[in-house]
C-alpha positions in Angstrom: 13.3 -25.5 43.8 10.6 -22.7 43.3 7.8 -23.0 40.7 6.6 -19.8 39.2 3.1 -19.9 37.9 1.1 -17.1 36.1 -2.6 -17.1 36.7 -5.1 -14.5 35.3 -8.3 -13.3 37.0 -11.0 -12.7 34.0 -14.7 -11.9 34.0 -16.9 -8.8 33.7 -16.2 -5.7 35.2 -17.5 -5.4 38.9 -17.6 -9.1 39.7 -14.9 -8.6 42.4 -11.7 -9.8 40.7 -9.6 -7.0 42.5 -10.9 -7.9 45.8 -10.2 -11.7 45.3 -6.6 -10.9 44.5 -6.1 -8.4 47.4 -7.9 -10.9 49.8 -5.6 -13.8 48.7 -2.4 -11.8 48.3 -2.6 -9.1 51.3 -5.9 -10.5 53.2 -7.4 -7.1 52.5 -10.8 -6.1 51.2 -11.7 -2.7 49.7 -15.4 -1.8 49.8 -14.7 1.3 47.4 -12.6 -0.8 44.9 -12.4 1.0 41.6 -12.5 -0.7 38.3 -9.2 -2.0 37.1 -7.4 -0.3 34.2 -5.5 -2.5 32.1 -3.8 -5.1 34.2 -2.6 -5.2 37.6 -0.8 -8.0 39.4 0.3 -9.3 42.7 2.4 -12.3 44.1 2.1 -14.9 46.9 3.9 -18.0 47.6 2.2 -21.3 48.9 3.7 -24.8 49.9 2.5 -27.8 47.9 4.2 -31.2 48.6 7.1 -29.4 50.2 7.7 -27.3 47.3 7.3 -23.5 47.0 4.9 -22.3 44.4 5.1 -18.6 43.7 1.9 -17.4 42.1 2.0 -14.3 39.9 -1.6 -13.3 39.7 -3.0 -11.1 36.9 -6.1 -9.1 37.5 -7.5 -8.0 34.1 -9.8 -5.2 33.4 -13.4 -6.4 32.4 -14.2 -3.4 30.3 -14.6 -4.0 26.6 -12.2 -1.4 25.8 -9.3 -2.9 27.4 -10.0 -6.5 25.8 -7.0 -6.1 23.4 -4.6 -5.4 26.3 -5.8 -8.2 28.4 -5.8 -11.0 25.9 -2.0 -10.5 25.6 -1.6 -11.7 29.2 -3.4 -14.9 28.5 -0.6 -16.4 26.5 1.8 -16.6 29.3 -0.8 -18.1 31.9 -1.0 -21.7 33.1 -4.2 -21.0 35.0 -7.3 -18.9 35.1 -10.1 -17.9 37.3 -13.2 -17.0 35.4 -15.1 -15.0 37.8 -18.8 -14.0 37.8 -21.0 -12.4 40.4 -23.7 -14.8 41.8 -26.2 -11.9 42.3 -26.0 -10.5 38.6 -27.1 -13.1 36.1 -25.5 -11.2 33.0 -22.0 -11.8 34.4 -22.9 -15.4 34.5 -24.3 -15.4 31.0 -21.0 -13.6 29.7 -18.8 -16.5 31.3 -19.3 -18.5 27.9 -17.9 -15.4 25.9 -15.0 -15.2 28.3 -14.3 -18.8 28.1 -14.1 -18.6 24.3 -11.7 -15.8 24.3 -9.5 -17.5 26.8 -9.3 -20.5 24.7 -8.7 -18.7 21.6 -5.6 -16.9 23.2 -4.3 -19.0 26.0 -2.2 -22.1 26.0 -4.5 -25.3 25.3 -3.5 -27.0 28.6 -4.4 -23.9 30.7 -6.0 -24.9 33.9 -9.7 -23.2 34.3 -11.6 -22.6 37.5 -15.2 -21.0 37.3 -15.6 -19.0 40.3 -19.1 -17.6 41.7 -18.0 -14.8 43.6 -20.0 -12.7 46.3 -21.6 -15.7 47.9 -22.3 -13.4 51.0 -25.2 -12.0 48.7 -27.3 -15.1 49.4 -30.5 -13.3 49.5 -29.8 -11.6 46.1 -28.7 -14.8 44.4 -29.5 -14.9 40.7 -27.3 -17.7 39.6 -28.1 -21.3 41.1 -25.0 -23.2 42.2 -26.3 -26.3 40.3 -26.6 -24.5 37.2 -23.1 -23.4 37.4 -21.8 -26.3 38.5 -23.3 -28.3 35.4 -21.8 -25.8 33.1 -18.3 -26.2 34.6 -18.6 -29.8 34.1 -19.8 -29.7 30.7 -16.7 -27.5 29.8 -14.0 -29.3 31.7 -13.5 -26.5 34.4 -13.4 -26.7 38.2 -15.9 -24.9 40.1 -16.1 -23.0 43.5 -18.3 -20.3 45.2 -16.3 -17.6 47.2 -16.8 -14.3 48.9 -13.8 -11.9 48.9 -15.9 -9.9 51.6 -15.9 -12.5 54.2 -13.0 -14.5 53.0 -15.2 -17.8 52.2 -13.1 -20.1 49.9 -10.8 -17.5 48.6 -7.6 -19.2 49.7 -9.2 -22.6 48.7 -9.9 -21.4 45.2 -6.2 -20.3 44.6 -4.8 -23.4 46.7 -6.7 -25.7 44.5 -5.9 -24.3 41.0 -2.3 -23.9 41.9 -2.1 -27.4 43.4 -3.7 -28.7 40.0 -1.2 -27.0 37.8 1.7 -28.2 39.9 0.5 -31.7 39.6 0.2 -31.3 35.8 3.6 -29.7 35.6 5.3 -32.4 37.9 3.8 -35.1 35.5 5.1 -33.3 32.6 8.8 -33.1 33.9 8.7 -36.8 34.7 7.6 -37.7 31.0 9.7 -35.2 29.3 12.9 -34.2 31.2 14.4 -31.0 30.0 17.3 -31.5 27.4 20.7 -32.2 29.1 18.9 -33.8 32.0 19.8 -37.5 32.4 17.5 -40.1 33.8 20.0 -42.5 35.4 19.1 -46.2 35.4 18.5 -47.9 38.5 20.6 -50.8 39.8 23.5 -50.4 37.6 26.0 -53.3 38.1 29.8 -52.5 37.4 31.5 -54.2 34.6 34.7 -56.0 35.2 37.0 -55.1 32.3 40.1 -57.4 32.2 43.5 -56.1 31.3 44.5 -56.2 27.6 46.9 -59.0 27.0 49.5 -59.0 24.1 50.3 -62.2 21.9 53.0 -63.2 24.4 50.5 -63.5 27.3 52.5 -60.5 29.0 50.4 -57.5 29.9 51.0 -54.2 27.9 52.6 -51.6 30.0 51.1 -48.2 29.8 53.2 -45.2 29.2 56.5 -46.6 29.0 
């Protein structure tokens, strides 16, 4: 059985969403990466508990003028990586606005991870790890810092969010089986049905 999960990458323009996507799906990094226009996507499959999870990851444009287009993609998503640049405090300040927009348009059960990208720029750090972690906890988000440049935690970020989505979906399937599926009771004992007798004590013959 293959599970298909749609995950969106959101956040300000220039925080490294496209490179996170290309690092995870193709193990590539492009220093000359151009701003995404509209929405792009790529896929990669991983294994969780022996099951195949196919992730379809949508990379959304961060610029204001594409907001109407990208908001439409939130509706089908079961997960979101909300990305900021640890070296640019403004991209972190805007996380709150992105989160509000996501919760306005996406499914209420969407799994959201806050991602502080460009952790390789430690010498330029403008957002403290503890500050971002506290924000994530207050808002019920998971949190990780990554570097698409040197691959730090990129696989782990996607693996963690996809595993969490899988666990939620699996539990929901156990609670609410799809219509038509029958949950069969365990330890069923056969019932011995005696032949029907007529008033004379002679068995009725079938199909005489």
